[in-house]
N, C-alpha and C positions, 0 to 999 in steps of 0.2 A: 244327343251324340256327345262330342267333346266339349266340355265346359270352357276349355281354353281356346277353342277354335274361333277364328274370326267369322263373324256372322252367326255366333251361337244364339243371339237373341232371336234370329229368324227360326232356327231349329226349335228353340224353346217355345216360341209362340205357336209353331206348327203342332208340336206335341201337346201343348196345353189345349189348343183348339180341338184336337182329335180325341184326347182322352179325358180332359177335365170338364168338358161341357156336359151338363146334366142331360141325360137321355129323356126324350119326350115319352109320354105314356104310350103314344102310338108306336114308337120305335121299340119300346119294351114288349108290347103286345106282339109285334111282328117277330121279334127274336124268340119269344115264347112259342109262337106257332112254328117257326122254323126248327126250334129245338125238338118239338114234339114230332114233326115230320121226320127229322133225322133219326130220332130214337126208334120210331116205328120201322123205318126202312132198315136200320141196322139190325134190329131184333128179328125182323122178317127174314133177312138174308142169313142171319145166324142160325135160325131154326127151320129153314126150308129143308125138305128132303134133298139129300146130296145129288140125286139124279136130276134135279131141276135145273142144274147149271150146265148140263150138256158136256161135262168133263168126266170121262170114265175114270173110276177109281178115286174120285175126289175124297180126300181124308177130312177128318174133323178139324184138324189144325188149319188145313188149306181153306176150308169153308169159313173159319173164324177170320183168317187173313182177308178174305174177300169182303166180309162184313166190315172189318176195320178199315179197309181201303175205301169202301163206300162212305163210311163215317167221316173219314178224312176229307174225301172229295166234297161232300156236302157242307162240312164245317168250314172249309176254306172258301167255297163259293159263296155261301150265305153270310160268312164272317160273323157268326154268332158270338165268338170270342176272338181275341187277337190270333193272328196266324201262328205266332210262336207258341201260344198256349195250346193250340190244337196239336202242334208237333209234340209237345210234352205229353199230352193225353194219349197220342198214338203210341209213344214209347212205353208208357205205363200199361196201356191195354195189352200190348204185345207181350210185355213181361208177365203180367198177371194171368193171362189166358192162353198164351201160345208158346211159352218158353219152358225150359226145364227147371225154372224157378217159379212156375205158376202155382195156383192153388192145386192141391192134390187131386181134386175132382176133375180138373181140366187135364192134368197130366195122365191120369189113368185111362182117359177116353181114347187117346191116340199117342201112346208113348214113343212110337218109332219116328214120328215126324215133328217132334218138339224143336223149337228154335233154341239155339245156344244163347242163354241169357247174357253171357259176356259179350257176344257179338252185337246183340241189341244195344247194350250199354256202350259198347265200343264205338257206336256211330258218332257219339259226341267227341271222341278223340280220333276220328278218322283223319288220315293224312291230308285230305282235302280241306278239312276244318282247320288244320294247322296252317295251311296255305292262307286261308282267310285271316286267321289271327295274326299271322306275320304281316299281312297287308295293313291291318289295323294298327299294329305296333309301329310300323314305318310312318303311318299318318300322324300318330301321336307325337313321335319324335320330331317330325318335320314341323309340327305346330309349336311344340315347346321351345324349339330353337329359333323359330321365326323363318325357317328355310322356305316354308310355303309362300309367305308373303313376299319374301325376297325374290323367289323364282318368278312369281306373278309379275312383280314390278319389272324385273330384267327382261322377261320374255315379252311383255306387252310394249316395251319401249320401241323396238324396231318397227312397229306397225304405224308409228307416227300419230298425227293429230287429225287426219281426215276422218270424218264421221264413219264412212263405210269401212275404212281400214281398222278403226277402233272396234267396230262390231266384229270384224273378222278376227281381230286379236282376242276378244273375249271368247269367241267360239272355239278357236284353236287351243287356247290355254285351258279352257274348261274341259274340252275333249281330252287333252293330254293329261291333266290332273286326274280325270275320272278313270283313266286306265290303271292307276296305282293307288288312288285314294277313294274311299267311299263316295259314290256319286251324290249322295245326300249331303255329306259334309262339303264336298266341292261346290255344289250349287249354293249352299248357304254362304260360303266364303266369297265366291265370285259375285253374288248378289250384294253382299256387304260392300264390295269394292265399287259397285255402281252408284252408291249414294252420292259421292262428290261429283260424279259425272252428271247425274240427273239435275243438279243445281244449275248446270250450264245450259240445259236443254229447255226450250219453250214447252210449257205444259200442254199446249194445243197440238203439238206435233206428234207424229207416230214413232219418232225415234226411241222414246222411252219404252214403247211396247216392243219394238224390235230387239232392243238390248235385253229387256227382261225375259222375253221368250227365248232368246239365244242361249241363255244359261241352262234351262232344263233340257232343251233339245240337244245341246252339245254334251251335257252330262249323261243323258240316256244313250246317245250314239257312241260317245267315247268309251263307255263301259264295255262295249263289244270288243275292244282292242286287245285285252289281255284276259287270261283265265281268272284273275282276281278282280277284274273290273266290275263284275256284278254277280250275285249268287247263281243265276241260271247258267252262267259259263262254267262255274265250278261243279254244278250238279251234272251237267252234260259230260264234263271232263272225267268226273269220278266214275260214271257209268262206262265210259269208253275204256278207262283203265281196268275196270272189272272184266271187260270183254277182251282185254289184251289188244285194244285198238287205240291205245292212248296217244294223244298228240302232245308233243313237247311244248313248253312255254314259248320258246322261240318260233316253233312251227305255227302255233296259234297266231302269234303276232304277225308273222310273215303273210298269213292268209287274210287276217281280219283288218289289219291296219290300213291296207289300200282301200277296203270298203269304207272304213271310218273316214278316211281323208276325203274320198269322193262325196260321201253323203254330207259331210260337214260343209264342203264348199257349195254343194247344191243348196243346202239349208241357208247359207249366207246369201246366196243369190235370191232365194225366195223371200227371205225376210226383208231384203232391200226393196223388192218389188211390191210386196204386200204392205209393208210398213215403212215408207220412205222417210228419210231425215229431211227436215226443213233447214237445219243448221249444218253447215258444211264442215266445221272443225270442232274438235272437243279436246280439252286438256285433261289428261289423266293424272291424278294425284294419289299415289299409293306409298305410304311410308314403308321403308325397307323392313324394319322389324327384326332383322337378323341379329342374333345375340352373339357377340364375339366370345371366343373361348375354346378350350380343348373339346368340350362336349359337342359343340357345333361342328368342329372338324371331324370328330368321330362319326357323327350322323351323316355328313356329306360323303365321306369315304365309304361308309357302310352302304349308303344308298347306291352309289355307283357300282360297288362290288356286287351287291344283291341283284341289281337289274342286269348286269352283265352275265352273272351266273344263270339267271333265269333265261336270258336270251340264248345262251350257249349250252343249254342243258344237254343237247344231243352230242356235243363235243366233249364236255367235261364228264358226262356220265352221272352227274348229280341231278336228281329230279327236282322239280319245282317245289314240292312239298318239303323236302329236306332243306333246300336253300332258304325257305321261309323261316326256319328256326335260327338261322345265322344272325340276323339282326336282333332277334329276341335275346339271344345269348350275349351278344356284344353290348347291347344297350343296358342289359341288366347288370353286367359286370362293370361297365363304365359309369353306372349311376345315372344314365340318361333317362331311363324309365324306372320310376319308383313303384312301390306297392299300390299307392293311391291311383296311379295312372292306369293300372290294369282294370280299375273299376269303370274307366271311360270306354273300354271296348264295347262295341255294340253286341252284347250277348244275346239279345233277342234274335238277331240275324243268325247267330251261331246255332241257337236252339231250333230255329226255323229249318235251317239246312239239315241239321242232325236228325230231326224227326223224319224228314223226307228220305234220308239215307237209311234209317232204320226200317221204314216202310218198304223201300226197294229191296233191302236185304232180306226182309221177311218173305217177299215174293219168291226170291231165289232159294233161301234156306229151306222153306217148306216144300219146295218142289212144285209150287203152283205155276211158276213161269214155264217150266218144262212140260207140265201136264197140259197147259193151255196151248203150247206149240204143237203138241201131238194131237190135240182134240179139234183145233180150229184150222180151216183151210187157208192159212195165211199165204201159202205159196201161190195161190191163184189170184191174189190181189195185185193191182197195178202199182208198180213202184212210184210212178209219177203222181198218181192219184194220192197215194199215201203221203208223199212229200208235200204236196200242195195242201191237202186237207189238214194234216198235222200242223203245218205252219199257220194256216188260217184260224184253226181252233185255238192255238196258243196265243196268237195275236188278239183274238176276240176276248178270251178269258183274261189276258194280262191287262186289258184296258179297264177291267172292272175289279179284279182281285190282285193280290200280290203276285208279281211275276215269279218270285221264288216258289210260291205255292203252286202256280201253274206248272212250272218246270218239274217240281217234285211229283206232281200227278202224272204228267205226260211222259216223262223220260223212262220210268220203269215199264209203262205200258208199251211204248214204242220200241223199247229194247226187246220185249217179248215178241212183238209183231215182226220186227226185223229178223230176229232169230228164226222165226217160222217161215219167212220169205226166202231165206237161203240165198242162192246165187243170183236170183232174179234182181236183187238190189244192185248188182254190179252195173246195171244200165244207168244208174243215177249216181254212182260213186260209193255205194255201200252204206252201212249203218252209220258211219261217221257223219256223212252228209245230213242224214235225217236228224240225228241228235244235236249236232252243232246248229242245225237249222232252228231247233227249238230255242236255243240261246239267242239267235238273231231275231226271231219273231218276238220273243219276250221283251227285248230291248227296244224293239221298234214300236211298241204299244205306248203311245203318249198323247192320246186324244183328250182325256179328261183330267181335271185336277187330281182325281183319286187314282189315276193310272199309275203314277210313280211318285215317290216322295219329292224329287226335284220339281215336278209339276205342282205339287201341293204347296211347296214352299214359295215358288214363284207366284202362284195365285194368291197366296196369303198376303203379298205385298200390296194388293189392291191396285196394281198398276196395269193389270191385264184383265180382259173379260173372258169368260168361258168360251164364247163363240170364236174369239181370236185364237185361243189355245187349241180349240178343236179343229179349226181350219188349217193352221200350219202343222198341227200334230198329225192330222189325217194324211196330208200330202207327203210330209217327210217320212211318216211311217210306211206308206205305200212304196215310196222310192227306196227306202231302206230294205224292205222285204224283197223287192225285185232285184236290187243290186246284190244284196247279201246272198240270197238263194241262187242267183245267177253265178256268182263267184264260187260258191260251194259246189254247184253242179259242174262248173268248168274244171276246178282243181280235182274234183273227184274223177272226171273223165280222163284227166291228164295223169292220174295215179299219184298226185301229190299227197292226197289224204290216205 
């Protein structure tokens, strides 16, 4: 992530462990087997008779989209290559075989249903992608000026020196930062701040475990608070905007922040009970790091204005995607962000999200979504069952594969299902509840070190065991699912969504 970010050594170690470690022969063989299976499934779906799918009038382009969707699903689940690499492959396959810029042999087979190649490529510049880039730029500016460490120091001070309160402070501040800064970078920064704290704690106590686990838990849960907190939020929001059911930035916060606060406080209580401190007081030492000067003032003012505009989007009329461009323009003109800083943006996340957007767009542009709605009896399905099953599937998948990949797969499918169910969804609050529920379920998945980057970074410190992470992650995840879905169901019934 950011080379200038506090705790970068943790991020660097995490990425090196993940990518630089030579793959064993057994792992390479497994990947080769998975690749062969994926190729066979994709080609089979590509070449099956059209009437095999049970969708009347299925066109050649629509069948290719089905095959590519299956390819994406299996590639993301088996992780033969990086998630972002699969997204790039999706866009290339769509362009070469399903668009009006495809090979001529593919264009002549079904010219009426070809995808607009500009729209496929446009997924990378989707307004929701701009929202994410704006968030990354804010994070980089905060780090360059030392605003992040200054805020951490100031915000942690009121919690005092009592061990239980220090733990609460780290949970609250990590959760707050994760709403506006990458939860991966937030976790690395906050874990770095724990280093001087650990020197004061006895190695035989469980306080170190509680503090270490508090960071990924708070980072994962805190990300639910805003549309830019984590990619699944943005993926769900983009689909809702496509359906003209969009939620404003402020409206999202109004619904989700109470959930975040409740779950964070429950997590604090659980950590204290499962991993009690033997030392009653802790001194926190964090250097301010704030760099005086005009640029720092510009960053602070821009931060405040951006967040206010995001929260008041329904009042001002400026949507969150447009607001995200404001700090980019101001920081560029003021010289806060240089050309080299743009290289620190997490472009792999952007590619990951864009590939999912392209795949979802292909389902709609090709008419496949509409055809599926007409062909399958979605209206007969139970709304409650759909809500529960979709959440559990998302939660289960997100514990083993990227939560962004999970959301990319499930959101377009559920959007089609919801469209086919029609008015019956009103009983649970409509399509919005189902799709936002996916974002909640994805962020609630934190059982394993591989479940989320914050988990992996915390585990890489060697201060926690996998069984401890699984125990607290399973309990907090279940509580988060219950409270999150319960809240969505309630606001849906009240007509707030």
